[in-house]
Backbone as a ProteinNet text record, in pm:
[ID]
protein_1_A
[PRIMARY]
XXXXXXXXXXXXXXXXXXXXXXXXXXXXXXXXXXXXXXXXXXXXXXXXXXXXXXXXXXXXXXXXXXXXXXXXXXXXXXXXXXXXXXXXXXXXXXXXXXXXXXXXXXXXXXXXXXXXXXXXXXXXXXXXXXXXXXXXXXXXXXXXXXXXXXXXXXXXXXXXXXXXXXXXXXXXXXXXXXXXXXXXXXXXXXXXXXXXXXXXXXXXXXXXXXXXX
[TERTIARY]
104.3	-15.3	97.9	46.6	109.9	73.7	129.5	69.9	149.8	59.4	177.4	243.2	340	411.3	368.3	249	145.5	68.9	115.7	2.8	-94.5	-135.1	-275.4	-232.4	-358.4	-325.9	-373.3	-333.8	-281.6	-371.3	-424.4	-475.9	-363.3	-331.6	-171	-244.7	-350.7	-413.7	-394.2	-276.9	-221.7	-334	-470.6	-535	-637.7	-644	-655.2	-837.1	-801.9	-956.6	-962.6	-1061.9	-1077.8	-1082.9	-1026.8	-980.2	-1023.4	-897.7	-932.7	-881.3	-796.5	-716.4	-839.6	-968.6	-1046.3	-1146	-1115.7	-1183.9	-1160.2	-1227.9	-1164.6	-1100.7	-994	-886.8	-985	-936.8	-986.5	-965.4	-1056.5	-987.7	-939.3	-888.3	-791.2	-620.4	-642.5	-515	-473.7	-623.1	-552.9	-573.9	-608.7	-537.4	-396.7	-351.3	-233.3	-110	-160.2	-80.9	-57.8	-211.2	-195.7	-130	-93.7	-37.9	93.9	160.8	261.6	327.5	260.3	287.6	268.2	152.9	169.4	288.7	358.8	456.1	620.9	589.7	726	827.4	752.8	801.7	893.1	844.2	923.8	953.3	1069	1214.9	1320.2	1301.2	1450.1	1423.1	1298.3	1258.3	1221.8	1285.1	1244.9	1118	978.5	851	833.9	734.5	689.9	561.6	504.8	305.8	238.5	148.9	72.6	-34.5	-86.9	-242.8	-202.8	-149.2	-163.9	-283.8	-411.9	-496.8	-456.2	-496	-501	-378.3	-302.3	-176.8	-172.3	-264.7	-282.9	-192	-186.2	-36.6	81.6	136.3	263	244.6	136.7	91.9	106.9	22.4	62.7	155.8	231.5	319.2	413.4	503	547.8	692	818.8	981.6	1004.2	928	976.4	1100.8	1220.1	1349	1281.7	1190.4	1128.4	1027	968.3	842.1	850.8	820.1	765.4	676.9	540.6	401.6	379.8	301.8	265.9	171.1	78.8	-6.1	-49.4	-175.4	-226.7	-284.9	-279.8	-412.8	-314.6	-298.4	-260.6	-270.9	-403.3	-471.3	-415.6	-360.8	-370.3	-201.1	-146.2	40	42.8	-24.2	-29.2	-49.8	-183	-201.9	-107.8	-15.8	61.4	178.1	216.8	318.5	257.5	143.1	147.4	139.3	137.4	131.5	275.6	394.3	505.6	556	545.7	569.4	721.4	800.1	968.4	982	1049.8	1131.7	1014.6	935.6	762.9	811.4	828.6	860.7	681.2	645.6	517	572.1	520	571.9	419.8	412.8	320.7	345.7	288.2	269.1	213.3	172.1	76	194	142.4	216.1	254.2	147.4	124.4	256.9	301.2	347.2	540.2	576.5	739.2	808.2	824.9	854.6	1012.5	1057.5	1173.2	1215.2	1088.4	1060.5	1140.3	1079.2	1096.9	1260.8	1307.7	1426	1573.1	1504	1598.3	1589.1	1518.5	1461.7	1537.9	1592	1599.8	1658.1	1590.4	1637.2	1659.1	1540.1	1541.5	1436.8	1325.9	1248.7	1239.3	1215	1201.6	1064	943.5	849.1	720.3	660.7	570.9	458.4	330.9	215.5	132.8	33.5	-65.3	-172.9	-283.7	-393	-446.7	-450.9	-564	-473.6	-353.1	-272.2	-279.8	-450.5	-435.4	-561.2	-644.8	-803.5	-797.7	-679.9	-716.6	-633.7	-589.9	-482.9	-571.1	-521.7	-557.7	-516	-426.7	-456	-356.1	-343.9	-291.3	-164.8	-125.4	53.8	85.4	27.9	101	63.4	1.3	-12.3	101.4	116.7	246.4	391.7	416.6	501.3	534.3	417.5	425.6	487.3	429.4	426.4	569.4	646.1	796.3	850.1	826.2	905.7	868.1	800.7	775.3	841.8	925.9	974.7	1106.3	1098.5	1283	1325	1228.2	1254.4	1282.4	1226.4	1200.8	1366.6	1409.5	1530.6	1517.1	1625.3	1626.8	1560.3	1458.6	1382.1	1288.5	1265.6	1124	1000.4	879.3	766.9	659.8	600.3	491.3	337	269.1	169	12.3	-80.4	-203.5	-294.6	-429.4	-526.1	-612.8	-675.1	-773.7	-895.2	-945.1	-1055.7	-1046.8	-881.7	-866.6	-887.9	-840.6	-785.6	-945	-1057.2	-1206.8	-1260.7	-1159.6	-1193	-1181.3	-1244.6	-1205.6	-1264.4	-1178.8	-1174	-1133.9	-1200.7	-1108.9	-1173.4	-1055.1	-1088	-1111.3	-1259.5	-1274.8	-1311.3	-1284.1	-1297.9	-1452.4	-1517.6	-1638.5	-1702.6	-1798.3	-1839.2	-1961	-1924.5	-2002.3	-2047.5	-2150.7	-2192.2	-2198.1	-2231.8	-2223	-2261.1	-2314.3	-2345.6	-2214.4	-2117.9	-2031.5	-1921.1	-1901.6	-1773.3	-1849.6	-2003	-2071.6	-2035.7	-2023	-1994.2	-1888.6	-1800.2	-1623.4	-1590.6	-1457.2	-1421.3	-1366	-1389.8	-1320.3	-1328.1	-1227.8	-1218.7	-1309.3	-1343.5	-1464.7	-1419.8	-1443	-1425	-1542.5	-1521	-1644.1	-1561.6	-1689	-1678.7	-1559.9	-1447.6	-1369.7	-1364.6	-1291.5	-1263.8	-1278.5	-1379.3	-1414.4	-1261.8	-1180.8	-1011.9	-934.8	-1024.2	-932.3	-887.6	-987.3	-986.8	-868.5	-822.1	-713.3	-754.8	-711.4	-756.3	-613.8	-649.2	-524.6	-439.9	-470.8	-440.7	-337.4	-373.7	-314.7	-159.4	-218.1	-76.8	1.1	-53.3	32.1	147.3	54.1	171.5	259.2	239.3	348.7	425.3	405.1	468.2	602.8	592.3	675.1	705.2	636.1	726.2	826.2	824.4	924.4	1026.7	1001.9	1097.4	1052.7	933.1	878.8	818.5	807.1	732.9	569	481.3	345	297.3	244.5	234	67.9	18.3	-138.3	-52.7	-50.3	-4.8	-119.4	-287.8	-407.1	-551.8	-639.2	-748.8	-761.1	-678.5	-710	-617.8	-486.4	-370.2	-329.9	-272.5	-177.9	-11.2	42.5	251.4	304.7	420.5	496.1	614	691.2	844.7	945.7	1046.9	1155.1	1264.2	1282.8	1397.2	1495.8
-99.7	15.4	140.5	223.4	358.4	430.8	518.7	592.8	720	822.5	966	963.7	1100.6	1121.5	1098	1111.1	1110.5	1019.3	902.9	786	782.4	806.1	857.8	721.6	635.6	544	619.9	586	688	572.4	642.9	559.3	549.5	442	376.2	242.4	236.2	120.7	157.5	1.8	29.4	-30.4	-84	-140.7	-45.8	-76.7	-1.1	68	163.4	245.3	333.2	361.6	473.9	621.6	677.9	848.5	954.3	1060.9	1145	1139.3	1004.7	970	977	1002.7	1021.6	1139	1231.1	1321.3	1423.8	1570.2	1693.3	1755.6	1818.2	1882.5	1971.9	2039.8	2147.2	2297.5	2396.1	2533.5	2545.6	2509.6	2563.1	2563.8	2433.3	2346.3	2458.9	2459.2	2587.3	2692.8	2739	2941.6	2912.8	2812.6	2820.9	2752.4	2666.5	2694.1	2776.8	2852.2	2960.3	3084.2	3108.3	3176.7	3194.9	3051.1	2989.6	3003.3	2975	3014.3	3169.4	3251.6	3367.3	3466.2	3429.8	3469.2	3431.6	3313.4	3215.9	3196	3117.5	3117.3	2995	2886.6	2718.2	2756.3	2817.9	2820.1	2743.4	2583.8	2525	2527	2473.2	2477	2311.1	2307.1	2142.9	2217.1	2065.7	2125.4	1973.1	2009	1897.8	1917.8	1853.2	1855.8	1764.6	1770.4	1651.5	1663.1	1527.5	1509.1	1542.8	1430.9	1450.2	1433.3	1384.8	1368.4	1333	1396.1	1325.8	1399.6	1450.2	1448.1	1628.3	1653.6	1798.6	1903.6	1894	1970.2	1988	1845.7	1783.5	1820.8	1830.4	1841.4	1965.1	2006.1	2177.2	2308.4	2245.6	2372.1	2341.6	2482.1	2512.1	2548	2466.4	2499	2446.1	2366.6	2327.2	2214.1	2187	2109.3	2007.5	1923	1816.8	1837.2	1755.8	1763.1	1596.7	1659	1525.6	1520.7	1392.7	1394.5	1262.3	1331.8	1214	1198.8	1060.6	1033.2	926.7	928.7	780.9	689.3	727	628.4	566.8	479.5	360.7	375.3	406.5	429.5	563.1	670.5	783	782.4	684.4	694.8	561.3	492.6	493	538.1	585.9	700.5	793.1	848.5	949.9	844	753	702.6	671	585.6	594.3	701.1	823.9	981.4	972	927.5	904.1	1068.1	1157.2	1304.5	1298.6	1397	1431	1479.2	1409	1440.2	1483.5	1349.7	1385.5	1241.7	1282.7	1132.9	1100.9	1013.5	993.5	879.5	926.4	874	829.5	699.8	649.2	695.6	750.6	777.4	872.5	846.4	967.1	1048.4	1225.5	1284.4	1320.7	1242.2	1306.3	1166.2	1074.2	957.1	994.6	915.2	925.6	832.2	855.9	743.1	758.9	924	927.3	1023.4	1038	1100.1	1233.4	1342.2	1446	1460	1381.2	1385.1	1359.2	1301.4	1275.3	1383.6	1473.4	1622.3	1682.5	1704.2	1851	1972.9	2092.8	2221.2	2172.2	2109.3	2067.9	2075.1	2156.7	2190.9	2368.3	2418.9	2542.6	2593.8	2472.3	2528.3	2366.3	2410.1	2292.5	2335.1	2252.5	2291.4	2176.7	2253.5	2172.8	2240.5	2212.8	2341.7	2253.6	2140.3	2092.8	2098.7	2181.3	2151.3	2141.6	2140.5	2091.3	2016.8	1982.3	1929.7	1813.6	1733.7	1590.9	1546.7	1597.1	1605.2	1524.3	1457.7	1362.8	1440.5	1498.5	1548.9	1679.2	1796.4	1892	1856.3	1790	1738.7	1714.2	1604.8	1567.4	1653.8	1786.4	1877.9	1979.8	2014.1	2111.1	2013.6	1890.7	1826	1885.8	1781.8	1825.9	1992.8	2074.4	2214.2	2186.2	2168.6	2124.9	2096.5	1953.1	1922.7	1992.5	2024.7	2135.2	2215.8	2311.4	2407.5	2378.3	2292.3	2215.4	2174.7	2129.7	2059.1	2204.6	2305	2418.5	2469.9	2487.8	2540.8	2702.9	2811.8	2911.3	3042.7	3094.1	3157.9	3077.8	2947.5	2839.6	2909.3	2820	2942.4	2755.4	2779.2	2661.6	2726.2	2699.7	2731.5	2662.7	2715.2	2654.1	2748.7	2712.2	2735.5	2793.6	2901.6	2985.5	2879.4	2855.1	2747.1	2631.2	2590.7	2444.3	2437.3	2567.3	2600.4	2512.4	2585.7	2556.6	2437.1	2339.9	2203.5	2132.5	2024.8	1942.3	1818.7	1708.3	1585.7	1470.7	1367.6	1214.6	1124.8	1060.1	973.9	831.8	710	624.9	552	432.9	299.8	253.9	303.3	257.8	195.5	94.8	55.6	121.6	131.7	237.3	124	179	150.5	228.7	209.1	267.8	187.7	248.5	169	151.8	237.8	251.3	129.8	139	48	-66	-78.7	-158.2	-124.5	-263.9	-230	-222.2	-112	-131.7	-24.7	-69.2	24.8	178.4	267.4	384.4	476.1	581.7	637.8	778.7	772.9	882.1	940.4	1081.1	1200.7	1237.7	1223.5	1254.6	1382.9	1436.8	1578.7	1516.1	1600.1	1557.9	1647.7	1633.9	1706.2	1901.1	1948.5	2090	2184.3	2149.5	2210.7	2211.5	2100	2084.2	2222.6	2319.6	2410.4	2521.6	2503.1	2640.5	2762.9	2871.9	2982.7	3105.1	3215.2	3341.6	3306.2	3358.2	3376.2	3293.2	3127	2990.8	3033.6	3027.5	3039.5	3174.2	3259.8	3416.5	3321.6	3274.7	3225.7	3117.8	3013.1	2929.8	2974.2	3084.1	3149.7	3217.4	3284.9	3311.5	3196.6	3086.2	3004.3	2937.9	2948.9	2844.8	2966.8	3056.2	3194.2	3169.6	3195	3238.6	3332.2	3387.5	3507.1	3455	3525.6	3488.9	3604.3	3529.5	3626.2	3567.1	3678.5	3669.3	3688	3625.4	3618.2	3724.9	3658.5	3708.5	3687.7	3712.2	3659.4	3509.4	3422.1	3277.4	3191.2	3246.7	3170.3	3249.5	3140	3206.9	3126.8	3171.2	3133.7	3166.4	3078.5	3080.6	3090.8	3185.7	3246.6	3169.4	3149.1	3087.7	3180.8	3291.6	3348.2	3351.1
-12.1	-20.7	33.8	-68.6	-72.7	59.2	69.1	189.3	188.4	235	232.4	368.7	353.4	491.4	631	603.5	751.3	831.8	705.6	658.9	600.1	564.6	503	385.8	346.9	238	119.9	-27.8	-157.2	-213.4	-329.4	-455.5	-506.4	-554.3	-617.8	-707.9	-760.1	-840	-1030.8	-1028.2	-1163.3	-1276.4	-1233.4	-1357.7	-1413.2	-1547.9	-1660	-1604.4	-1552.7	-1549.1	-1628	-1668.5	-1761.8	-1721.4	-1761.9	-1728.3	-1770.5	-1798.7	-1819.4	-1995	-2021.4	-2193.3	-2283.5	-2259.3	-2371.3	-2369.3	-2271.6	-2237.2	-2273.9	-2292.6	-2307.2	-2237.3	-2244.6	-2153.4	-2093.8	-2006.2	-1873.6	-1940	-1928.2	-1990	-1885.5	-1759.9	-1673.7	-1745.9	-1771	-1854.5	-1988	-2064	-2176.6	-2175.8	-2082.6	-2022.8	-1980.1	-1878.1	-1871.4	-1984.6	-2088	-2220.4	-2331	-2290.7	-2393.3	-2306.3	-2232.7	-2127.2	-2158.3	-2164.2	-2175.2	-2321.7	-2399.4	-2533.8	-2596	-2555	-2602.6	-2527	-2452.4	-2377.6	-2369	-2501.7	-2520.7	-2401.3	-2280.2	-2156.6	-2175.2	-2257.3	-2247.9	-2310.2	-2379.6	-2480	-2410.9	-2441.2	-2350.4	-2277.2	-2205.3	-2076.7	-2013.5	-1892.8	-1871.8	-1746.3	-1805.5	-1721.3	-1682.5	-1525.6	-1484.3	-1482.3	-1597.2	-1569.2	-1428.1	-1390.7	-1260.8	-1347.7	-1350.7	-1409.1	-1562.2	-1650.4	-1765.1	-1831.9	-1794.3	-1877.9	-1989.6	-2138.4	-2240.4	-2324.5	-2218.2	-2278.9	-2408.6	-2391	-2445	-2428.4	-2252.5	-2282.7	-2354.1	-2333.1	-2407.5	-2565.7	-2599.6	-2780.9	-2812.2	-2692.1	-2778.9	-2717.5	-2569.1	-2566.2	-2632.4	-2659.4	-2786	-2747.2	-2785.4	-2768.3	-2650.5	-2570.1	-2444	-2482.5	-2364.3	-2400.9	-2343.3	-2233.9	-2214.9	-2105.8	-2125.5	-2022.6	-1951.4	-1816.1	-1745.8	-1713	-1744.2	-1691.4	-1569.2	-1498.4	-1387	-1370.8	-1378.2	-1344.8	-1248.3	-1223.3	-1135.8	-1207.1	-1334.9	-1446	-1523.7	-1514.1	-1633.5	-1785.3	-1787.6	-1926.3	-2004.9	-1872.1	-1907	-1993.2	-1887.7	-1914.2	-2050.5	-2080.9	-2216.3	-2317.1	-2302.8	-2420.1	-2423.9	-2370.9	-2367.7	-2433.5	-2390.8	-2487.5	-2662.5	-2651.8	-2794.4	-2909	-2788	-2913	-2931.8	-2892	-2898.1	-2933.1	-2860.4	-2818.9	-2800.2	-2887.2	-2866.7	-2695.8	-2679.4	-2528	-2443.2	-2431.3	-2323.1	-2251.8	-2117.1	-1992.9	-1912.3	-1892.7	-1826	-1756.1	-1592.9	-1478.3	-1403.9	-1314.4	-1292.4	-1113.8	-1070.1	-894.5	-871.1	-731	-691.6	-622.5	-598.9	-633.1	-439	-385.8	-256.8	-212.2	-241.5	-225.8	-202.9	-83.7	-76.5	-188.1	-275.8	-356.4	-418.6	-405	-395.7	-547.8	-650.3	-738.4	-724	-644.7	-626.2	-557.7	-479.1	-415	-496.3	-595.3	-738.7	-823.8	-811.6	-909.2	-846.3	-750.7	-697.3	-783.8	-811.2	-860.4	-1030.2	-1069	-1199.2	-1306.3	-1235	-1351.6	-1353.8	-1434.2	-1463.8	-1461.2	-1485.6	-1437.6	-1389.8	-1291.6	-1257.9	-1292.8	-1372.6	-1388.7	-1317.8	-1220	-1146.9	-1124.6	-1228.5	-1227.1	-1082.9	-1016.9	-865.6	-799	-745.9	-671.1	-532.4	-470	-354.6	-375.4	-459.4	-438.8	-434.5	-425.7	-422.8	-292.3	-205.4	-55.9	-12	68.2	176.7	329.6	302.4	442.2	426.5	523.6	526.8	531.7	595.2	629	520.9	429.5	293.4	208.9	172.5	136.2	109.2	257.3	263.4	246.7	249	248.2	62.2	-4.5	-166.7	-193.7	-155	-179.4	-166	-13.1	4.1	-101.8	-129.1	-263.7	-365.6	-417.9	-559.6	-529	-415.9	-417.5	-435.3	-342.5	-383.8	-545.2	-611.9	-735.1	-828	-796.1	-875.6	-912.8	-1013.2	-1071.2	-994.8	-956.8	-953.7	-1104.9	-991.6	-1112.7	-1198.3	-1105.9	-1147.3	-1096.6	-1186.2	-1113.2	-1141.2	-1001.8	-983.3	-1075.8	-1154.8	-1212.5	-1173.9	-1122.2	-1070.5	-1118.9	-1156	-1193	-1041.4	-1066	-959.4	-984.3	-1090.1	-1064.1	-1014.8	-1011.3	-1004.4	-814.7	-766.9	-647.8	-540.2	-651.3	-533.8	-558.7	-626	-590.3	-544.1	-454.7	-325.7	-376.9	-409.4	-471	-425.6	-471.8	-430.7	-528.1	-569.3	-665.9	-651.8	-695.8	-692.7	-827.9	-837.9	-921.5	-888	-1005.3	-1005.1	-1160.9	-1159.7	-1263.8	-1339.5	-1424.9	-1528.7	-1667.1	-1729.8	-1871.7	-1980.3	-2063.3	-2200.6	-2315.5	-2419.8	-2524.8	-2626.7	-2595.2	-2656.2	-2598.7	-2505.4	-2425.2	-2329.6	-2313.6	-2207.5	-2073.3	-1987	-1852.3	-1838.3	-1802	-1810.3	-1650.6	-1664.2	-1523.8	-1533.7	-1444.8	-1458.8	-1334.3	-1319.6	-1229.7	-1212.6	-1077	-1092.6	-979.5	-1018.1	-866	-821.5	-718.1	-575	-498.6	-438.6	-339.2	-242	-207.2	-127.3	58.7	95.8	231.8	159.5	239	218.4	248.4	297.9	302.4	202.5	139.9	28.7	-91.3	-34.3	-157.9	-91	-183.5	-160.2	-168.6	-51.2	-103	-50.3	-128.9	-206.8	-104.4	90.9	145.2	212.5	194	238.9	108.6	-30.8	-76.4	-73.4	-22.7	12.9	179.5	238.6	348.1	320.3	223.6	201.1	113.2	27.1	-34.7	64.5	150.9	265	359.1	392.6	465.9	334.1	206.9	149.2	37.9	80.1	45.3	-116.8	-167.8	-298	-311.3	-410.6	-407.5	-492.7	-455.8	-484.2	-554.5	-735	-840.2	-834	-954.8	-1007.6	-1155	-1237.9	-1374.2	-1421.1	-1434.7	-1493.4	-1344.8	-1430.6	-1380.8	-1328.9	-1427.7	-1411.8	-1350.8	-1305.8	-1281.4	-1120.9	-1076.8	-966.7	-1003	-926.7	-978	-852	-851.4	-744.5	-763	-750.4	-828.9	-698.2	-774.3	-702.3	-742.7	-625	-634.7	-693.9
[MASK]
+++++++++++++++++++++++++++++++++++++++++++++++++++++++++++++++++++++++++++++++++++++++++++++++++++++++++++++++++++++++++++++++++++++++++++++++++++++++++++++++++++++++++++++++++++++++++++++++++++++++++++++++++++++

């Protein structure tokens, strides 16, 4: 069983459940991609993308050097690999787990993209540890981008049995309402910035970023 630093059991099932690989990309992710591309911020940059979905991010971001994508969905991982996108590496693991990934990538990324940075948190201790890992993984002058809309979500993921005319009976991952305190407030972002010596930035009306000085 996979657990967070506080001992909470985490979702880590590699079964082939349907998830976001066959769904439309979220508007939150599109807005971040458009911002990065419009301002030509990713030229020769190394990016960590949390929650790859249908790999729209890696398919549409411009001029990057490398994208590492993380997912808790085997189907998303397999779909990403099938696209054969250049310099795109995908990894299965729960971002709240202590599997050594972040420790092996200290000062490595120019950007971390996580549109639901707190939404799926198992506990506050795990979230604070995740944010610490993000800050340590950033290079100097690196940035963490998240969505203001995504900050308002509080979710948990569970496998369920579903039926459709196209797929008949099948298993998929479904999102349910989670703990209310998984909604991330602006004042909490400001406090996290101060705690980890980052600069709190609001690039526009839809995003929040944390800048490593």
